[in-house]
C-alpha positions as CSV (number, residue, x, y, z in Angstrom):
1,X,180.7,146.7,190.3
2,X,183.0,145.4,193.1
3,X,186.2,143.7,192.7
4,X,186.4,139.9,193.3
5,X,187.7,138.9,196.9
6,X,191.4,138.5,197.4
7,X,191.7,137.0,200.9
8,X,195.0,135.9,202.4
9,X,195.8,133.7,205.2
10,X,199.6,134.1,206.6
11,X,201.0,131.7,208.9
12,X,204.5,132.0,210.3
13,X,206.8,128.8,209.8
14,X,207.4,126.8,213.0
15,X,206.9,130.2,214.6
16,X,208.3,129.5,218.4
17,X,211.1,127.2,217.0
18,X,212.0,129.8,214.4
19,X,212.4,132.6,216.9
20,X,214.6,130.3,219.0
21,X,217.0,129.7,216.0
22,X,217.6,133.3,215.7
23,X,219.1,133.1,219.0
24,X,220.7,129.8,218.7
25,X,221.7,129.6,214.9
26,X,224.0,126.7,215.7
27,X,220.9,124.6,215.8
28,X,219.8,125.3,212.4
29,X,219.2,122.1,210.5
30,X,218.7,120.1,213.5
31,X,215.6,118.6,215.1
32,X,214.8,121.1,218.0
33,X,211.9,120.9,220.3
34,X,210.4,124.0,222.1
35,X,208.8,123.1,225.4
36,X,211.4,123.0,228.0
37,X,211.8,124.7,231.4
38,X,214.2,127.8,232.1
39,X,216.7,125.1,233.4
40,X,217.1,123.8,229.9
41,X,218.2,126.9,228.3
42,X,221.6,126.5,226.5
43,X,224.7,127.9,228.6
44,X,228.0,129.2,226.7
45,X,231.1,128.0,228.6
46,X,234.1,130.3,229.0
47,X,235.8,128.9,225.9
48,X,233.0,129.5,223.7
49,X,231.4,126.0,223.6
50,X,227.6,125.5,224.5
51,X,226.0,123.0,227.0
52,X,222.5,122.3,226.0
53,X,219.6,119.9,226.9
54,X,218.6,116.9,224.7
55,X,215.3,115.1,224.9
56,X,217.2,112.3,226.4
57,X,218.1,114.5,229.6
58,X,214.4,115.3,230.2
59,X,212.2,114.1,233.3
60,X,209.0,115.5,233.9
61,X,205.4,116.0,232.5
62,X,205.7,118.9,230.1
63,X,204.3,118.8,226.7
64,X,205.8,120.0,223.2
65,X,204.9,123.6,222.3
66,X,206.3,123.1,218.9
67,X,209.2,121.8,216.9
68,X,211.3,122.7,213.8
69,X,210.5,120.7,210.7
70,X,213.4,118.3,211.0
71,X,212.0,117.3,214.4
72,X,208.4,116.9,212.8
73,X,210.0,114.5,210.3
74,X,210.7,112.4,213.1
75,X,206.8,112.0,213.9
76,X,207.4,114.9,216.9
77,X,204.3,117.2,217.1
78,X,202.8,120.0,219.3
79,X,201.0,118.9,222.5
80,X,203.0,115.6,222.7
81,X,204.6,114.7,226.0
82,X,208.3,115.3,225.9
83,X,209.0,112.0,227.4
84,X,207.3,110.3,224.5
85,X,209.1,112.5,222.0
86,X,212.4,111.5,223.7
87,X,211.7,107.9,222.6
88,X,211.3,109.0,219.0
89,X,214.3,111.6,219.0
90,X,216.4,111.1,222.2
91,X,219.2,113.4,220.6
92,X,216.9,116.2,219.4
93,X,217.8,119.7,221.1
94,X,215.5,120.9,224.0
95,X,215.0,124.5,224.4
96,X,212.6,126.3,226.9
97,X,209.6,128.2,226.0
98,X,209.8,132.3,225.7
99,X,206.5,133.8,225.1
100,X,207.7,137.1,225.9
101,X,210.1,136.8,222.9
102,X,207.3,135.3,220.8
103,X,204.8,138.0,221.5
104,X,207.8,140.6,220.5
105,X,208.2,139.0,217.2
106,X,204.3,138.7,216.8
107,X,203.9,142.5,217.1
108,X,206.7,143.1,214.5
109,X,205.3,140.9,211.8
110,X,202.0,142.2,212.1
111,X,203.1,145.7,211.9
112,X,205.1,145.0,208.8
113,X,201.9,143.3,207.3
114,X,199.5,146.1,208.5
115,X,201.8,148.7,206.7
116,X,200.8,147.1,203.3
117,X,197.6,145.6,203.9
118,X,195.7,147.3,206.8
119,X,192.4,145.1,206.7
120,X,194.1,142.5,209.1
121,X,192.3,140.0,211.3
122,X,194.4,138.7,214.1
123,X,194.1,135.1,214.7
124,X,196.7,134.4,217.2
125,X,200.3,135.1,217.9
126,X,201.5,133.4,214.7
127,X,198.6,133.9,212.0
128,X,196.3,136.5,210.4
129,X,193.9,137.0,207.6
130,X,194.1,139.7,205.2
131,X,191.5,141.3,202.8
132,X,193.7,142.3,199.9
133,X,190.7,143.2,197.5
134,X,191.3,146.7,197.7
135,X,195.1,146.8,197.9
136,X,197.1,147.9,194.7
137,X,199.2,145.4,192.9
138,X,199.2,142.1,191.3
139,X,198.4,139.1,193.5
140,X,201.5,137.2,193.4
141,X,203.8,140.5,193.6
142,X,201.7,141.8,196.5
143,X,201.9,138.7,198.4
144,X,205.6,138.4,197.8
145,X,205.9,141.8,198.9
146,X,204.2,141.1,202.5
147,X,206.6,138.0,202.6
148,X,209.6,140.1,202.1
149,X,208.4,142.8,204.6
150,X,208.0,139.8,207.3
151,X,211.3,138.7,206.6
152,X,212.9,142.1,206.9
153,X,211.1,143.0,210.2
154,X,211.7,139.8,212.0
155,X,214.5,137.6,210.0
156,X,211.6,134.8,210.0
157,X,209.8,133.2,207.0
158,X,206.1,132.8,206.6
159,X,203.7,130.8,204.2
160,X,200.8,132.6,202.5
161,X,197.6,131.4,200.7
162,X,195.8,133.7,198.5
163,X,192.1,132.6,197.3
164,X,188.5,134.1,197.2
165,X,187.7,133.3,200.8
166,X,189.0,132.5,204.1
167,X,188.4,128.7,204.1
168,X,190.4,128.2,201.2
169,X,193.2,130.6,202.2
170,X,193.6,128.7,205.4
171,X,193.8,125.4,203.4
172,X,196.5,126.8,200.9
173,X,198.8,128.5,203.4
174,X,199.7,125.2,204.6
175,X,200.3,123.6,201.0
176,X,203.7,124.5,200.4
177,X,205.3,125.1,203.8
178,X,207.7,126.3,204.7
179,X,208.2,129.7,202.9
180,X,205.3,128.9,200.8
181,X,203.1,131.3,198.5
182,X,200.2,129.6,197.0
183,X,197.4,131.3,194.9
184,X,193.9,129.6,194.1
185,X,190.8,130.4,192.2
186,X,187.4,128.9,192.3
187,X,188.1,127.3,189.0
188,X,191.0,125.3,190.4
189,X,189.3,123.6,193.3
190,X,188.6,120.2,191.6
191,X,192.2,119.9,190.7
192,X,194.1,121.3,193.9
193,X,191.6,121.1,196.7
194,X,189.4,117.9,196.1
195,X,192.4,115.5,196.1
196,X,193.4,116.8,199.7
197,X,192.2,115.0,203.0
198,X,189.2,115.9,204.2
199,X,190.7,116.9,207.7
200,X,192.5,119.7,205.8
201,X,189.3,121.7,206.1
202,X,189.4,124.0,209.1
203,X,186.5,122.8,211.2
204,X,186.6,119.1,210.4
205,X,187.9,117.6,213.8
206,X,189.2,114.3,214.6
207,X,185.8,112.8,215.4
208,X,184.0,114.3,212.2
209,X,187.0,113.0,210.2
210,X,186.8,109.5,211.8
211,X,182.9,109.4,211.0
212,X,183.6,110.5,207.5
213,X,186.2,107.9,207.0
214,X,183.7,105.2,208.5
215,X,181.3,106.6,205.9
216,X,183.9,105.9,203.0
217,X,184.9,109.6,202.7
218,X,188.4,110.4,203.0
219,X,189.1,113.2,200.6
220,X,187.5,116.7,200.1
221,X,186.4,115.7,196.6
222,X,184.6,112.5,198.2
223,X,183.0,115.0,200.5
224,X,181.8,117.5,197.7
225,X,180.2,114.4,195.8
226,X,178.0,113.5,198.7
227,X,174.5,114.3,198.4
228,X,173.5,117.2,200.8
229,X,170.6,115.4,202.4
230,X,172.5,112.6,203.1
231,X,175.4,114.6,204.8
232,X,172.6,116.3,206.9
233,X,171.0,112.8,207.9
234,X,174.3,111.9,209.0
235,X,175.7,114.8,210.8
236,X,172.8,116.9,211.3
237,X,171.2,119.6,209.4
238,X,173.5,122.5,210.1
239,X,176.8,120.8,209.9
240,X,175.8,118.5,207.3
241,X,175.0,121.7,205.2
242,X,178.1,123.2,206.0
243,X,180.1,120.3,205.1
244,X,178.5,120.2,201.7
245,X,179.2,124.2,201.4
246,X,182.9,123.9,202.3
247,X,183.7,120.8,200.3
248,X,182.8,123.1,197.3
249,X,185.0,126.1,198.5
250,X,182.3,128.3,199.5
251,X,182.9,130.8,202.6
252,X,181.4,134.2,202.6
253,X,183.1,135.1,206.0
254,X,184.7,138.6,206.1
255,X,187.9,139.4,207.6
256,X,187.0,141.0,210.8
257,X,189.5,143.6,211.8
258,X,188.5,143.9,215.3
259,X,186.8,141.7,217.8
260,X,185.8,142.3,221.5
261,X,187.5,139.5,224.1
262,X,184.8,137.3,225.3
263,X,186.9,136.3,228.3
264,X,190.0,136.7,230.1
265,X,191.6,133.9,231.8
266,X,195.0,132.5,233.4
267,X,196.0,128.9,234.1
268,X,199.0,126.8,235.2
269,X,200.0,123.4,235.2
270,X,202.2,122.2,238.3
271,X,205.4,120.4,237.8
272,X,204.1,117.8,240.4
273,X,200.5,117.1,241.6
274,X,199.5,119.2,244.4
275,X,197.2,118.0,247.5
276,X,194.5,120.6,248.7
277,X,195.5,119.9,252.1
278,X,199.0,119.0,252.2
279,X,200.2,121.7,250.0
280,X,197.5,124.3,250.9
281,X,199.9,127.2,251.1
282,X,201.4,126.6,247.9
283,X,198.1,126.6,246.1
284,X,196.8,129.3,247.9
285,X,199.5,131.3,246.9
286,X,199.3,130.2,243.1
287,X,195.6,130.8,243.2
288,X,195.9,134.3,244.5
289,X,198.6,135.1,241.9
290,X,196.4,134.0,239.1
291,X,193.6,136.1,240.4
292,X,195.9,139.2,240.3
293,X,197.2,138.5,236.8
294,X,193.5,138.2,235.5
295,X,192.7,141.4,237.2
296,X,195.9,143.0,235.7
297,X,194.8,141.8,232.3
298,X,191.5,143.3,232.7
299,X,192.9,146.5,233.7
300,X,195.4,146.6,230.7
301,X,192.5,145.9,228.2
302,X,190.5,148.5,229.9
303,X,187.3,146.0,230.6
304,X,185.5,144.8,233.5
305,X,183.8,141.2,233.8
306,X,181.0,139.8,235.9
307,X,181.3,136.1,235.6
308,X,184.3,134.5,237.5
309,X,185.2,131.0,236.9
310,X,187.7,128.3,238.0
311,X,189.1,125.3,236.1
312,X,190.8,122.6,237.9
313,X,192.3,119.3,236.3
314,X,193.1,116.4,238.7
315,X,195.6,113.7,238.7
316,X,193.3,111.3,236.7
317,X,193.0,114.1,234.0
318,X,189.5,114.8,234.8
319,X,188.5,118.6,234.6
320,X,186.0,120.3,236.5
321,X,184.7,124.1,236.1
322,X,182.4,126.2,238.3
323,X,181.7,129.9,237.9
324,X,179.7,132.8,239.6
325,X,178.0,135.7,238.1
326,X,178.4,138.9,240.4
327,X,175.9,141.8,240.7
328,X,178.4,144.3,239.2
329,X,181.2,143.7,236.8
330,X,184.8,144.2,238.2
331,X,188.4,144.2,237.5
332,X,189.5,144.2,241.2
333,X,191.8,141.2,242.1
334,X,190.3,140.9,245.6
335,X,186.6,140.8,244.2
336,X,187.7,138.0,241.7
337,X,189.6,136.2,244.4
338,X,186.6,135.9,246.8
339,X,184.4,135.0,243.9
340,X,186.8,132.4,242.8
341,X,187.0,131.0,246.2
342,X,183.2,130.6,246.4
343,X,183.7,128.5,243.3
344,X,186.1,126.4,244.7
345,X,184.1,125.5,247.6
346,X,181.7,123.7,245.2
347,X,184.4,121.5,244.2
348,X,185.3,118.2,245.9
349,X,189.1,118.3,246.5
350,X,189.9,114.7,247.5
351,X,192.1,114.2,244.3
352,X,195.4,115.7,243.9
353,X,195.5,118.7,241.2
354,X,197.6,119.1,238.2
355,X,196.2,122.3,236.7
356,X,194.5,125.5,238.1
357,X,192.8,128.2,236.1
358,X,190.9,131.4,236.9
359,X,188.6,133.1,234.3
360,X,186.5,136.1,233.9
361,X,183.8,136.5,231.4
362,X,180.8,138.5,230.4
363,X,183.3,141.2,229.6
364,X,182.0,145.1,229.3
365,X,183.5,148.5,229.0
366,X,183.4,150.5,232.3
367,X,180.7,152.8,232.8
368,X,183.2,155.7,233.7
369,X,186.5,155.9,231.7
370,X,188.4,156.0,235.0
371,X,186.6,153.2,236.6
372,X,188.8,150.3,235.4
373,X,192.2,152.5,235.5
374,X,192.8,151.8,239.1
375,X,195.5,149.1,240.2
376,X,194.1,145.7,241.1
377,X,194.6,145.3,245.0
378,X,196.2,142.0,245.9
379,X,194.2,139.9,248.0
380,X,195.7,138.0,251.2
381,X,196.4,134.4,250.8
382,X,193.0,133.1,252.1
383,X,193.3,129.6,253.3
384,X,190.7,128.3,250.8
385,X,192.4,124.8,250.1
386,X,191.4,123.2,253.3
């Protein structure tokens, strides 16, 4: 007889901000926002004092990547415009984003966890699922050992939820942040899960939550009490049936320890909107660099791709995509550049551009081990923005 499932969701606490506070401990306890540029990095003077940026000093269109809990208490959140955040907390400290540092600490915490619980599903830079079903140890002691290992490896705190499935584990890891440890069994769903807002379920987005509220359903418990057939009438057969299942805490998804990447992409948002003709040389250089970086990513992952796509966001925030499927998979930058250029010819370029991206999909392993090992060749700056 198999043992009952013990699934954990581990979420690092305000990850990017916490990494920055390792570097700048003088800002602990203060509202700190991550999302600035390199020019916003603190500078230490000869006398030991620090000069650093505050939100009120920022001018531009950047968005917040994350913020400390002190900043969140002031209404600041991820993806909020920095200028808007400055109205809420002008004195908050503004620090630049350093993805190399975040990736470094991400690798450290995952390695520390994997040494204890090897069945790990990577869900991004700061969160993972774990299957603890076959790991020896009492649940609370085991979860605490994992938290201690993460802190020893990184100096950072994390929050863990341990439940019979991924759905509940994801909810529970957020219940006692920061530095939380929440354990839940199925019998506790009515008392601990049903009083929560319906939007706490991962998979109920803003639109679905708005519709539920319009129907008089605000909590998970109210959703659980709804008739399954009525939910299917309101939301469609599949999503309605899923809403009924998750409201009762049911989820049979396994922890997936490995998954093939579906696509590789690179994109960049410009500091100012660029015009296809007036800023042609700058756009051409950026476009080529994106293609080269995508090609390098493919080589590093040891895969080839057949579908080349582009993404443009214009100054009115409208977004267009175009793609082209090649006869043969590739990881060559010049091939990717030419195909992306063909896609670009199918886009009207009257408006100024604020974001540009290149994507390679339909990935596959190379037929010969060495065929993806060559260095991607750079393609000269073709004048495609005409």
